N, C-alpha and C positions, 0 to 999 in steps of 0.2 A: 753334205762336207762329209766324209769320212777319212780319218784319220789314220796315221801309218799303222798307228799302234790297236785303234778300233778294226784297223782293215785286216789286221794281225790275227787279232784274232775270233773277228769272223770269218777268217781265213782256218783257224784253227777250228772254229766248230764247223766250219762247212767241211770242214776231210774226216768229219769224226760219222756224223750219217752216213756217207756216202760217198767215194771216193770219186763221181763222179759229176758231185759237187761245182769241181773246180777244176778249170785248165790248168797244166803247170806245162808253162814252151821254156825251155832253156834256151836263152842268147846263143847264139851263132858266134860274137866278138866276142865274148866272154863264161866260159862253160862255165863257171860258178854261179853266174846269173840266172839266176828264176823269174820268169813273169807269170803272176798269178796270177786268173781270169778267173770269175765265174762263170756258169755251167748257165743255161735256163733256169734248171732246176734250182742251183744257188743263187739268182737268181729270185725266183720264189722265195723264196726261206727268205732269203738277204728283206726282202718289201713286209714279207709277213711278220717278222721279229721289229721290222721297224712299226710296223702297223700297232703292234703292238708298245709297246715304247710308248707310240702320239696317244695311243688312249689309255696307259699309267698318264701319264702325263697329265692329261685334259682332266681326268679327274681330281685331281691334288692339285693344279689350279683351281676348279671349279670351287674348293673350298675357302678359296681367296678373299680377303674383300676389297672392296676397291678399291684403298690405299694402297692395301698390298700387290696389287695389279698397276696399280704405276709405278712402284718401286723397281717391280719385275722390269714391267719395259721401261723405265728407264735403264734400270741394270744393264740390261738389254740394247742400249745403243752406244754405251761404252764399247762395252765390248767389240762389238761391230767396229769400231770406232781403231782396235786395236792392230 
């Protein structure tokens, strides 16, 4: 799941390397509104970034004890209920 803030940050970073990473579509009913969607190149870039983040997180989790992992699992269940 991508939050609005996360997507906005991703959109800014996607726009920098190459303008063809996102498509900007102006809404016909409200010309102030612009829908931003990643292109195929942009989706690949997003997935590559996600894979890097998962790899870093996996390395960090690997250093935790069993008890610490159980605490994180319980915290994740509580957060999921929010």
